[in-house]
ZAFI-45309 format. One record per residue (C-alpha): x, y, z. Coordinates in steps of 0.25 Angstrom, whole numbers, padded with zeros to 4 digits, always signed. Layout:
BEGIN
XYZ ...
END
This chain:
BEGIN
+0128-0341-0187 +0123-0326-0187 +0109-0330-0184 +0114-0339-0173 +0121-0327-0167 +0109-0318-0169 +0100-0328-0162 +0110-0329-0150 +0110-0314-0148 +0095-0314-0149 +0094-0325-0138 +0104-0318-0129 +0096-0305-0131 +0083-0312-0128 +0089-0319-0116 +0095-0306-0110 +0081-0299-0112 +0074-0310-0105 +0084-0311-0093 +0084-0296-0092 +0069-0296-0091 +0069-0308-0081 +0079-0301-0072 +0072-0287-0073 +0058-0294-0070 +0063-0302-0059 +0070-0290-0053 +0058-0282-0053 +0049-0293-0047 +0059-0294-0036 +0060-0279-0033 +0050-0279-0021 +0050-0294-0018 +0059-0300-0007 +0074-0303-0011 +0079-0316-0016 +0088-0322-0025 +0087-0318-0040 +0080-0328-0048 +0085-0334-0061 +0076-0336-0073 +0067-0349-0072 +0074-0355-0060 +0072-0343-0050 +0081-0346-0038 +0081-0361-0040 +0096-0361-0042 +0097-0355-0027 +0088-0364-0020 +0087-0379-0018 +0074-0386-0021 +0078-0398-0012 +0081-0389-0001 +0072-0377-0003 +0070-0373+0012 +0085-0371+0014 +0087-0364+0001 +0076-0354+0004 +0083-0352+0018 +0096-0349+0011 +0089-0339+0002 +0082-0333+0015 +0095-0331+0022 +0100-0322+0010 +0087-0315+0007 +0079-0315+0020 +0066-0321+0025 +0058-0316+0013 +0064-0318-0001 +0060-0320-0016 +0063-0333-0023 +0061-0338-0037 +0058-0353-0037 +0059-0356-0051 +0049-0347-0058 +0042-0344-0045 +0044-0332-0036 +0041-0333-0022 +0044-0325-0009 +0049-0334+0002 +0047-0331+0017 +0057-0337+0026 +0056-0338+0041 +0045-0336+0051 +0045-0321+0051 +0043-0320+0036 +0032-0331+0035 +0025-0326+0047 +0025-0311+0042 +0019-0315+0029 +0009-0326+0032 +0004-0321+0045 +0007-0306+0046 +0004-0304+0031 -0005-0317+0030 -0015-0311+0021 -0005-0306+0011 +0002-0319+0011 -0011-0328+0011 -0010-0332-0004 -0006-0346-0008 +0006-0347-0017 +0006-0357-0028 +0009-0372-0025 +0008-0377-0040 +0011-0391-0038 -0002-0392-0029 -0010-0382-0037 -0009-0392-0049 -0022-0397-0043 -0026-0388-0031 -0025-0375-0038 -0031-0364-0031 -0041-0372-0022 -0042-0377-0008 -0038-0371+0005 -0022-0372+0003 -0018-0367-0011 -0030-0357-0015 -0030-0342-0014 -0039-0331-0012 -0054-0332-0007 -0054-0347-0011 -0042-0350-0001 -0049-0341+0010 -0062-0348+0008 -0057-0362+0007 -0047-0361+0019 -0058-0355+0027 -0067-0367+0024 -0056-0377+0026 -0052-0371+0040 -0066-0371+0045 -0069-0385+0040 -0056-0391+0046 -0059-0384+0059 -0073-0388+0060 -0073-0402+0054 -0078-0413+0062 -0085-0404+0073 -0097-0413+0078 -0091-0425+0072 -0077-0430+0074 -0066-0419+0075 -0054-0418+0066 -0046-0423+0078 -0054-0436+0079 -0051-0438+0065 -0036-0436+0067 -0037-0446+0079 -0044-0456+0070 -0033-0456+0059 -0022-0456+0069 -0027-0469+0074 -0029-0475+0061 -0014-0471+0059 -0011-0478+0072 -0018-0491+0067 -0010-0490+0054 +0003-0489+0061 +0000-0501+0070 -0002-0509+0058 +0012-0507+0054 +0016-0517+0066 +0029-0509+0070 +0035-0512+0056 +0042-0500+0048 +0033-0492+0039 +0031-0479+0032 +0021-0471+0040 +0018-0460+0029 +0007-0468+0023 -0001-0470+0036 +0001-0456+0041 -0003-0450+0028 -0016-0459+0028 -0019-0455+0042 -0017-0440+0041 -0024-0440+0028 -0036-0446+0034 -0038-0435+0044 -0040-0425+0032 -0048-0435+0024 -0058-0436+0036 -0059-0421+0036 -0060-0418+0021 -0066-0432+0016 -0074-0436+0028 -0067-0450+0028 -0054-0457+0030 -0047-0467+0022 -0041-0480+0025 -0026-0482+0025 -0028-0493+0015 -0037-0485+0005 -0028-0485-0008 -0034-0472-0013 -0031-0465-0001 -0017-0470+0000 -0015-0466-0014 -0020-0452-0011 -0011-0450+0000 +0001-0455-0009 -0003-0444-0019 -0003-0433-0008 +0011-0438-0003 +0016-0438-0018 +0010-0423-0020 +0018-0419-0007 +0031-0425-0013 +0029-0420-0027 +0026-0406-0021 +0039-0406-0013 +0048-0412-0024 +0057-0404-0033 +0047-0406-0044 +0036-0400-0036 +0045-0388-0033 +0048-0387-0048 +0033-0387-0051 +0031-0375-0041 +0043-0367-0047 +0040-0370-0062 +0025-0373-0062 +0022-0368-0076 +0033-0376-0082 +0032-0388-0074 +0017-0389-0076 +0020-0393-0090 +0031-0403-0087 +0031-0417-0081 +0035-0419-0067 +0030-0422-0053 +0019-0411-0053 +0011-0420-0063 +0011-0431-0052 +0007-0421-0042 -0005-0416-0051 -0009-0431-0053 -0008-0433-0038 -0016-0421-0034 -0027-0423-0045 -0029-0437-0039 -0030-0431-0025 -0040-0421-0031 -0048-0432-0037 -0049-0440-0024 -0055-0427-0017 -0065-0425-0028 -0069-0439-0026 -0071-0437-0011 -0079-0424-0014 -0088-0431-0023 -0091-0442-0012 -0094-0431-0002 -0104-0424-0012 -0111-0437-0014 -0114-0439+0001 -0114-0424+0005 -0123-0419+0016 -0121-0404+0019 -0127-0406+0033 -0116-0416+0037 -0102-0413+0031 -0093-0424+0033 -0079-0417+0029 -0072-0406+0022 -0078-0409+0008 -0093-0409+0014 -0090-0395+0020 -0085-0390+0007 -0097-0395+0000 -0106-0388+0009 -0099-0375+0006 -0100-0378-0008 -0115-0380-0007 -0117-0367+0001 -0108-0359-0009 -0113-0365-0022 -0120-0352-0026 -0108-0344-0024 -0100-0342-0037 -0087-0338-0029 -0087-0349-0019 -0074-0356-0016 -0082-0369-0013 -0080-0376-0026 -0078-0391-0028 -0064-0388-0033 -0060-0381-0020 -0066-0392-0012 -0058-0403-0019 -0045-0395-0018 -0048-0391-0003 -0050-0406+0000 -0038-0410-0008 -0029-0399-0001 -0033-0404+0013 -0031-0418+0009 -0017-0416+0004 -0013-0406+0015 -0020-0414+0026 -0013-0427+0023 +0001-0422+0019 +0005-0412+0030 +0001-0420+0042 +0006-0433+0037 +0019-0428+0033 +0021-0421+0046 +0018-0433+0054 +0029-0441+0046 +0039-0430+0049 +0035-0431+0064 +0038-0446+0065 +0052-0444+0059 +0055-0432+0068 +0050-0438+0080 +0057-0451+0079 +0070-0443+0075 +0070-0438+0089 +0067-0449+0099 +0068-0439+0111 +0057-0431+0105 +0049-0443+0102 +0050-0448+0117 +0045-0434+0122 +0033-0435+0113 +0029-0449+0117 +0031-0445+0132 +0022-0434+0130 +0011-0443+0123 +0012-0453+0133 +0010-0443+0145 -0001-0434+0138 -0009-0444+0130 -0004-0458+0134 -0004-0470+0125 -0019-0472+0123 -0025-0459+0123 -0029-0453+0109 -0019-0441+0106 -0028-0429+0104 -0025-0414+0101 -0029-0410+0115 -0016-0417+0120 -0007-0408+0111 -0006-0396+0121 -0002-0406+0132 +0009-0412+0123 +0019-0400+0120 +0031-0408+0116 +0023-0417+0106 +0016-0404+0101 +0030-0398+0100 +0036-0410+0092 +0024-0409+0082 +0026-0395+0079 +0041-0397+0078 +0038-0408+0068 +0030-0398+0060 +0041-0387+0061 +0052-0397+0058 +0046-0405+0046 +0042-0392+0040 +0032-0399+0031 +0029-0387+0022 +0043-0380+0021 +0039-0370+0011 +0024-0368+0016 +0014-0365+0005 +0017-0354-0004 +0009-0341-0002 +0007-0328-0010 +0003-0314-0007 -0011-0310-0011 -0008-0295-0013 +0005-0287-0014 +0011-0288-0001 +0022-0280+0006 +0031-0290+0015 +0043-0286+0022 +0046-0275+0013 +0044-0282+0000 +0032-0282-0009 +0026-0295-0013 +0017-0294-0025 +0003-0301-0025 +0005-0316-0027 +0019-0317-0023 +0022-0331-0019 +0026-0333-0004 +0034-0345+0001 +0033-0344+0017 +0043-0355+0020 +0038-0362+0032 +0051-0370+0034 +0058-0357+0037 +0047-0354+0048 +0047-0368+0054 +0063-0367+0055 +0064-0353+0058 +0076-0352+0068 +0070-0339+0074 +0058-0347+0078 +0064-0361+0080 +0077-0362+0088 +0081-0375+0081 +0074-0375+0068 +0081-0386+0061 +0080-0397+0071 +0067-0404+0076 +0065-0398+0090 +0051-0399+0097 +0057-0388+0107 +0053-0378+0096 +0039-0379+0101 +0041-0380+0116 +0044-0370+0127 +0054-0371+0138 +0043-0378+0146 +0040-0389+0136 +0027-0383+0132 +0023-0381+0117 +0026-0368+0111 +0021-0362+0098 +0030-0356+0088 +0025-0346+0078 +0034-0352+0067 +0027-0365+0067 +0021-0364+0053 +0020-0378+0048 +0006-0375+0042 +0010-0361+0038 +0003-0349+0044 -0006-0337+0041 -0018-0338+0032 -0012-0350+0025 -0010-0358+0037 -0013-0373+0034 -0028-0375+0036 -0026-0389+0041 -0016-0385+0052 -0025-0388+0064 -0028-0402+0059 -0013-0405+0055 -0009-0401+0069 -0019-0410+0076 -0015-0421+0066 +0000-0420+0069 -0002-0420+0084 -0012-0432+0084 -0005-0441+0074 +0009-0439+0080 +0005-0441+0094 -0004-0453+0091 +0008-0460+0083 +0018-0458+0094 +0008-0462+0105 +0005-0475+0098 +0018-0479+0092 +0033-0480+0094 +0039-0476+0080 +0052-0482+0076 +0061-0478+0064 +0070-0489+0058 +0082-0479+0060 +0088-0472+0072 +0081-0459+0075 +0093-0450+0071 +0093-0456+0057 +0078-0453+0054 +0078-0444+0042 +0069-0432+0045 +0073-0424+0032 +0061-0423+0023 +0061-0432+0011 +0056-0420+0002 +0056-0405+0006 +0048-0397-0004 +0034-0393-0002 +0033-0403+0009 +0044-0408+0018 +0041-0423+0016 +0047-0433+0026 +0056-0445+0022 +0049-0458+0021 +0051-0467+0033 +0047-0480+0040 +0045-0481+0055 +0039-0492+0065 +0026-0489+0073 +0027-0497+0085 +0015-0496+0095 +0018-0490+0108 
END
C-alpha cells in the first residue's frame, strides 16, 4: 500500500511538471503570435470547433479574436486569416513573405516537395515558371487550347445525346470530358469514355478528393506522425495516389520512346527538352521525379476542380429557373442554337459571365484554400510570425465577406453586375487564391467553365426529377473540397 501511495504521488508530480512545462512553453510561443483560444494538450482547440462545420466554427472564433488568430488543430499550430482585408494584405501586399506552401500531408504522401503546387523555394519558382509558360504557349502554330476545349465539349454533347433523355448521373461524363482537356495538354492524347483504365483513374482522383475532405483526411492532417502508423483512409489515399503516379510514369516512358526534341507534342515533351538542356547542371530542378509529380499534379487539379464546379453549376442554375431563363435568352440572342460557343462571346454575355462567377463564389470549391507559410520572420498587423509559421487564408471568408458582397449567403449573379447590367469585377473574387501562389491553371479553368456551361445549356434542356425548390445544393462533403451531392438529371436536346 505504501509503494502504491508513493507511485501515486510520483505520477501526480510528473504530471504536474509536464503540464506546467506545456502551459509555460505554449504561453511563450504564443506571446508574439495573434490571439486565439488557449489549446489543451494533444487536442489543441478541437473541443472548440466542429470538424463537420469547420468554416462556421472558424467564423465564430474570428468573431471573438478578430480576423487574424492562432488556432491549434490537434498538434498543429496555424495562424488563420479571415476576410478579404486580412487575406489580401498577406497574399498580395506581403506576397513574398507569405509565398511558402504549408503542409498538405495527405497529398504529400506521394507528391512530397515536387511539382508546381506543393513545392517550395527555388524548385517551386522554377517549376511554376515553366508550367505557366508551357500552359500559356502550348498549341501555338498547331491547335490552340481553346480548340481542344471545344473538341472535348462536343464529345460531351455526343455522350449526353446517348442518354436519350433518360435520367443519368452526369458526374462521370463531365469528369471524362474535362479530364481529357488536361490530358491533351500533358499527355498529347485524349482517352475514350469507354477506356476502362481511364475510367478507373478518374475514380481514383474522385476517391482521393473524398478522402482528403473526410474527417479521416482532416485527422491525418492534424496528427500526421501518429496517424501515419495507424490504419485508416490515408492508406487508401496512398494506394490511389501511387497508382496515379505509376500511370504518369508509364506515359512519360511512352513519350521518351518516341521523343523528338524538334517537335514537342505536349507538356511531357517540353519538360524532357528542359531536362536534356540542363543535364549537366547538378542543381537543376528538371528531374524525372519533378516531371512525374508536375504532370500528376496538373492531371489531378485539371480534372477535379473544373468538373466539380460544373456539377455545382448545373444544380445552382436549375435551382433558379429565372436565372436559367435569362442565360438561355442571352445564349440564343448572342450565339444562337448552332454557332460554336467561343471565349470571344464572353464579353458580350455579361449575365452568363456573372452567373459563372457567382457559381464559383457560392460553391466555394476550396473553402480553406491551400495552406501557406511565411518564408522568413514576418511582422504582420503588429504580430511577429516566426519563419515557417503555417498560414490558413480562408478563401470561403473572402468569397462570402459581407463587406464585399451584399448578399453573401445567397446565390445572386447581381454580385457581378452593375446598375446597367454590365459585368463588373470584384476584388474579393478569389476562388483560385491570389498573389504568388495563384493557381497556374486559372486561365484554362475559366475558359473551360464558360465554354462547357454555355455549350451544355445551348444544346440541352436539363430536367431534374424534383421541383426546383427541392434541389439540394448543400455539399455532400465539406472539407478540403466542397463536393456536391450526387444527382440525376435528364438532358433533352433543344
